[in-house]
SEDRENTI-647210 format. One record per residue (C-alpha): x, y, z. Coordinates in steps of 0.25 Angstrom, whole numbers, padded with zeros to 4 digits, always signed. Layout:
N
XYZ
...
END
This chain:
154
+0476+0359+0417
+0466+0348+0422
+0455+0357+0428
+0451+0370+0433
+0445+0370+0447
+0435+0380+0451
+0429+0385+0464
+0425+0375+0474
+0431+0363+0466
+0441+0353+0471
+0454+0349+0466
+0465+0339+0470
+0455+0328+0473
+0464+0317+0468
+0470+0316+0482
+0457+0310+0486
+0459+0297+0478
+0474+0296+0482
+0480+0303+0470
+0495+0303+0474
+0499+0315+0465
+0492+0327+0460
+0489+0326+0446
+0487+0341+0444
+0491+0354+0450
+0480+0365+0454
+0483+0379+0451
+0474+0391+0454
+0471+0400+0442
+0466+0411+0452
+0466+0415+0466
+0460+0403+0473
+0457+0397+0487
+0459+0382+0488
+0454+0373+0500
+0463+0361+0502
+0457+0349+0508
+0465+0337+0513
+0462+0323+0507
+0458+0319+0521
+0448+0330+0523
+0442+0329+0509
+0440+0314+0511
+0433+0317+0524
+0424+0328+0518
+0420+0318+0507
+0417+0308+0517
+0410+0316+0527
+0404+0328+0520
+0394+0324+0509
+0393+0338+0503
+0408+0339+0501
+0408+0325+0495
+0396+0328+0485
+0403+0341+0481
+0416+0334+0479
+0410+0323+0471
+0403+0333+0462
+0416+0340+0460
+0423+0327+0456
+0411+0324+0446
+0412+0338+0440
+0427+0337+0439
+0426+0324+0432
+0416+0329+0422
+0425+0341+0419
+0437+0332+0417
+0429+0324+0407
+0424+0336+0400
+0439+0341+0399
+0444+0328+0394
+0433+0328+0383
+0436+0342+0379
+0451+0339+0378
+0449+0327+0370
+0439+0332+0360
+0440+0347+0359
+0450+0356+0353
+0458+0366+0361
+0449+0377+0356
+0436+0370+0362
+0444+0367+0374
+0447+0381+0377
+0433+0386+0374
+0428+0375+0384
+0438+0379+0394
+0435+0394+0393
+0420+0391+0394
+0422+0383+0407
+0431+0393+0413
+0420+0404+0410
+0410+0395+0417
+0402+0393+0404
+0389+0386+0406
+0388+0390+0421
+0379+0401+0427
+0381+0415+0421
+0388+0410+0408
+0403+0411+0405
+0410+0420+0416
+0423+0427+0414
+0435+0419+0416
+0442+0427+0427
+0453+0418+0430
+0466+0421+0422
+0468+0410+0413
+0480+0410+0404
+0480+0404+0390
+0490+0394+0395
+0480+0390+0406
+0469+0389+0396
+0478+0380+0388
+0481+0371+0399
+0466+0370+0402
+0462+0365+0388
+0475+0358+0385
+0480+0367+0373
+0492+0377+0371
+0491+0391+0375
+0493+0396+0361
+0480+0388+0357
+0472+0394+0369
+0477+0408+0364
+0472+0405+0350
+0459+0401+0355
+0457+0412+0365
+0460+0422+0354
+0450+0415+0345
+0439+0414+0356
+0441+0429+0359
+0440+0433+0344
+0427+0425+0343
+0422+0432+0355
+0421+0419+0363
+0430+0425+0374
+0435+0439+0378
+0445+0444+0388
+0440+0456+0395
+0447+0455+0408
+0443+0441+0410
+0441+0430+0400
+0427+0430+0395
+0421+0417+0388
+0409+0419+0380
+0398+0408+0379
+0401+0409+0364
+0414+0401+0366
+0405+0389+0368
+0404+0389+0352
+0419+0384+0352
+0415+0372+0360
+0403+0369+0352
+0408+0370+0338
+0413+0357+0331
END
């Protein structure tokens, strides 16, 4: 898995630079609405609508930053730390209101794909996180701020 795309985000922008083949497949993890914009229409919007162009450039900069963070995470952190980081990000840790329940059904296989590990490793760490009180499953996966301690420890 290369990225998780949220509400009001773009994907498939590679066609704008003449990318001849798709490098990845998009798959919805929950009921979704997607607006498809042709390359011609998008290029027109970027040229003629400064608000759209500004929003798109901001999106690209944020996406680039996320890719850099993910690469550093993959290169330097253990699978346990990568899982902790992914769960905190999925729960919107650090955003208004603190961590939110993860309402999207995420299988351990999907989590393994997100962090580049095996499903059994994810299962092991999820059980460990639950035993330590960092997460709980009460209808939805709840991530507690204390999970941050996994990332911060050496």
